[in-house]
N, C-alpha and C positions, 0 to 999 in steps of 0.2 A: 941529824934528823931534819927532814924537809919541813918547811913552815906550813902550818895549817891554812886551809883556804880561808879567805875573808868571809866574815859572817854574812849569810844570805846569798853567797855566790857559789854555784855548784863547783865540784872539783874539775880540774883541767879537762879530762876526757869528756865530761858532761857538757861543758860550755862549747867545746868544739863540735860535739854531736848536735847540740842545739843549733849552732850556726849553720850546719849543713842543711837541716830540715827547715829552718827559718828562711834560708836562701831559696830553697825550693818553693816555699810559700810565696815569697816576694816575687820570684820569677813568674810563677803562674798568675798571681794576683795582678801584677802590672802588665803582663802579656795579655791578660784578659781585657784590661782597659784599652790596650792598643789593638787587640784582636778584632774588635767589632768596628773600630774607627774608620777603616777604609771604605766600608760599604754602608755607613749610616745614611749618606745622601740617597743611595739606591733603595734602602729600606723605607725612607720617607716617601719616595716616589711610589713604592709598593703600597703605602698606606693611603694613597689617593692624592698626594700633592704633586702636581705635574709642572706648574710654572717654575722655570729655572730659578728666578729670583727668590721665590718663596721657599724652594728647596734649600737654597743657600742660607736664607734667613733662619729656617727651622733647624738646620744643621748647627749654626752658630748658637742658637738658643739651647740646644741639647748639651753642647759643651759647656756653656756658661752656667747652666743649671747645676751640673755636677760640681764645678769649681766653687760656686756660691755656697752650696750646702756643706761642702767639705770645709770651707773657710770658717763657717759658723759653728760647726759641730766638732771639729778636730780637738780644740782645747777641752771640751766637755768629755770626750772619750778618753783623752789623755789623763784627765783628773780621775775618772772612774777606774782607769788602769792602776793608778797608785792606790786606790782604795780597795779594789777587788782582785787585782792581779793583771799582769800584762798578757799572759798567755790567753786568758778568756777574751781579752779585747782583740788579740790577733785572730783568734778563731771567729769572733764576731765579724771582723772585717772580711774574712774569706767567705764565711757562710752567707753573710748579708749580701755581698757582691754577687756570689754565685746564684742565690735565689732570685735576685732582682734582674740579673742578666738573662736567666732562664725565662722570667716573666716577660721580658722584652720580646722574646721569640713568639709569644702569643698575643702581643699587642695588636689592636684592631684600628687604632686611630692615633694621629700624631700627638694629640694631647696626652694620651696614655704613655707614649714613649718619653715625652718631656718629663712627666711626673715620675716615671721610673728612673730616669737619669738623675733627677733631683734626689730621690730617695737613695739611689746608689751612692751619691756623694755623701749623704748623711750617715749611711750605715757602713761605708767602706773605710777608706783611709789606711790601706794596707801598709804602706812604707813607714808611716809614723808609728803604727802599732808594732811593726817588726823592729824598728830601730830602738824603741823603748824596751822591748823584750831582750834584745841583744845587749843593750847597755846595762840592764838590770841583772843579767845572768853571766856577765863576763867580767873577769878581774879588770880593774880600772886601768892597770898598766898595759893590758892587751886590747882595750876597747877600740883604739885607733885602727889596729890591724883588722879587728873583727868587723867594724863598720865599713872599712874600705872594701873588704870582701863582700859584705852585704850589698854595697852600692853597685857592684858589678851585676847583681841580679836585676836591678832596675835598668841599667844601661843595656844589658843584653836583651831584656824584655822589650825595651823601647825599639831596639834594632830589629828583632825577629818578629815581634807581635804583628805588625801590619802585613808582613810577607806571609806568615802562616795563616793569618785570618783571611787574607785575600784568596789563598789557595783553597782553604776549606770552604769558603763561600762559593767559589767557582765550581767545586765538585759536589758539595752537599746541598747547597741552597742557602739563602740568607737566614731564614727562620731557623733552619736546622743548625746553623753555625752558632746561634745564641745558645741552643741547648747543649751543643758540643762544648762550648766554652764553660757553661755552668757545670758540666761534669768534671772538667779540669779543676775548677775551684773545689768541688766536693772531694776529689782525690787529694788535693793539697791539704785541705782541712783535716782529713783522716790521718795523713802522715804527721802533721803537726800535733794532733791530739795524742797520737800513739808514742811519738819519739821525742818531743820537746818537753823538758822538765823545767819547772820554775819553782824555786823555794817559795812557799806561801809568804805573803806579805807580813803576816804576824811574826814569822820566824826572824825577821830582820831586827826585832827588838833585842837589846842586849843590856849589859850593865850601864852603858852610856846612853841608853834610849831616852832617858828623861831629859837629856840636854839636846836631843836631836828632834827635828820636826817629825811627827808621827805620820806614817803612811796612811793611817786610818782617818786622817783629818777630813773635814767636809770638802766638797768640790772647790768652793771658792778659796778656802784656806790653802789647799794644795797649789792652786795657781798663784796665790799671793806669795807663798814661800819661794817659788821659782822667780817671780818677777822682782822680788827683793834682792836677788843676786844680780848685781849690776853687770858683772862680766857676762853672765848668760844672756841678759837682755841685749847687750852690745853685739854678741855673736849672733843672736837671732836676727837683729837688724841687718847685719852683714850677710847672713844667709838669704834674707829677702832680696838684697841687691844681686846676689849671685844667681838666684832663680829668675829675677827680672831680666838679667842679661840674656838668658836663654829665650824667654817668651817675647822679649822686646823685638828680636830680629826674626823670629820664626815666620811672621806673616809676609816679610819682604824677601825671604830667601828664594821662593819660587819665582818672584818677579825679577830678581837678579839673573836667574838662569834663563828666564824668558827673554831678557835683554841679549844674552849670548845667542839665543835662537834666532833673533832678528838679523844677526850678521852671518847666519849659516844658510846656504841654499837648501830649499826644501821646507815646506811649511811645518812649523812646530818641531824642528830638529836642531840638535846641538852638536857641535864638532868637538871631539876630544882628541888631542894630539899628545902622544906619549912616546917621545923619541921617534923612531921610525914607524911606530904603529899609530894608526888613527881609526876612529870610529865616528859615525854619524848616528846619533840615537835620539829618540823622542825626548822632549824636555821633561816629561813625567818620569821616565827612567833615570834621567840625569839627576833629578831631584831626589829620587829614592837612593841613588848611589851616594850622594852627598850626605844624606841622613845616616846611611850605613857607615860611612867613613867616620862621621862624628861619633856614632855609637861605639865603633871599634876602638878609636883612640881614647875615648872616655873610659872604656872598660880597662884598658891598659893602665891609664893614669890612676884609676881607683885602686888597682893592685899595688901601685908603686908608692902611694901616699904614706903608708905606714913606715916603710924603711926610711923615707925622707923625713917624716915627722919625728921619728925616733932619733935621727942623727942631727937634724938642724932645728927641730922644734916645730910643732904643728902650727903655731901662730905664724912663724916665719915662712913656713911652706905655703900656707894659704894666702898670705900677703904677697909673696913672690908670684904665685900663680895668678892672682888677681891683677898684679902689675903687668905681667907679660900679656895676659888676655886683653887688658885695656889697651896695650900697644898694638896688638894684632888686629883688633876689630876695625880701626880706621883704615888699615891696609886693605881690607876687603873692598872698600869703596874705590880702590885703585886697580882692582883685579880686572883684566880685560880678556881673560880666557877661562874656560871651564876648568882647565887643569890648575891654573893659579888659584882660582876660587876654591876648588876642592882641597888643595894642599893647605891653604890658609885656614879653612874651616877644620881640617884635620888637626892642625896645630892648636886651634882654639879648643877643640874637643879634648886634646891632650892636657892642656892646662886647666880648662874648666872642669874636666873630670876629676882633677885632684882637689878642687876647692870644696865640693859638697861633702865628700866623706871626711876631709880634714876638718871642716867646720862642725860636722856632726860629732867628731871626736872631742872637739873643744867643748861642745854643749854637754856631752856625756860626762866629761871629767869635771866640769864646773858645776854640775847640778847636785844638790844635796841628795844623799842616799834616800831611796824610796820615793823620789819625785821625778824619776825619769819619764814616766808616762805623761805627766803634765808638761815637762819640757819639750818632749818630742811631739806632743799634741800641738803646742804652740809653733813648733818648727813646721809641722804639716800645714798649719794655718798660714804661715808665711809663704810656703810654696803655692798654696791655692790662691792667695791674694795676688802673688806675682802672675799666676796664670790668668787672673781676671784683668789686672791692670796693664801687664806687659803688652799684649796685642793692641790695646787701646792707645798706649803711649807710642808704640812703634807705628801704628797707622796714622796717628796725628802728626808725628814727626816726618813721616814719608810724604804726607799731603802738603806739609808746610815747606819742607826743604829738599824733597826728593829722596830716592832710595839710599844714596850715599850718606845722607845726613843721619840716617838711622844708625849705621855702623859707627859713625864719628861720635854721636851723642852717647851711645851706650859705652863706648870706649872711655870717654871722659868721666862718666858716672863710675865706672869700675876703678879708674885711676884714683878718683877722690875717695872712694870707699876703701881702697887699699891703703891710702895714706892715713885715713881716720883709724883703720884697724891697727896699723903699725904703732900709732900713738896711744890708742885707748885700750886695746885688748892685751892682756897678759897671758903668758904661757901657764897652764895649770901646774900646781906644785907636783902632782903625781907624775906628770911627764918630765918635769925638770929633774926629779929624783931618778927616774929611769935613765935619762941621758947621762947624768953624773955617774950612775952605777956602771953603765956601759963603757964610759970613758975610763973609769978606774980599772975595769977588767981588761 
């Protein structure tokens, strides 16, 4: 007789079906965030701002507004998910983002765009809501594989979103693109509503419920339960450093490519030599290719993290990935060609792409049952905080020590974080038991 499914977790076919449609929701939700990004400066010009420096200023403000509001509200939404259900919070993220992006299409002033971007951060938070829903509806021994698969939705959306958004804007118009994007959110929300199943929070109660923290606790109590778990807090801090490593270098990547362009004949062009083949391309195209390579290798890594975690341990996998990434980053300061730069960043994406889903699996396995929403709300807040602080830190480091210093400093930070994680973070018992069972078989 096969063992009964864990209380509050849908049977195997159900959690796999959930994962498929949650992945679709994540892909659409995060593609939407990247969908409109390429033409935000052009839209600001359409709203009446013509001076180039002010366009750049308002573009930065719109990005910061979203990150700030998400940082502040993500823990609140996560705690509400533990109280009222994760599926409603995921639907709230999709519908809220869709409505607000649609409203941006009819904005008539730049202050309206900034306000809508702030509200979007406050009402969205797609990835955190999705990760909490997957963690709550997947057997714990399978959660690493499920979260790795889910992470590919984010990486794929980051890779394809700007490309698709630029094409739609070029063919339909900027305002129409916001409406088109809002429609995609609506379709994703309908699919999630129809096909994703979540056991009601009240159904988690069982004979041992009196000894477990109740999901119906108030908002602050839900957060306190998570914060009291020392291992979860340590992993959340580690997750912040991982996201920081991405946002820290992002502002200087185009500047590095611009440096290659200065050594290539033709204004604003970069030379790419691959064996006997060679191309001269605009630096904007070269930047897009580097981002695409990172997205591709990160997606591959996200699919590989579960087999590695199940064999060697998730803690060991993310520590090793952080160590290798910390070694690779300083090498970028020595790259003297676009090909070397691209290959090194592809390697960074390969190892960096394993860190985030692996760390999310550690969070899910270490979080008390019924508190996944609060835990992943805090995780989303860590990501948003890195989005706010990383560019500032990278810009300051670049100004003080040059572009190469940015890659060296973040490499050192990652190496120190990996060392601290190896000493302080333990492998969750559920993953240890799965490894021992696999070894015995």
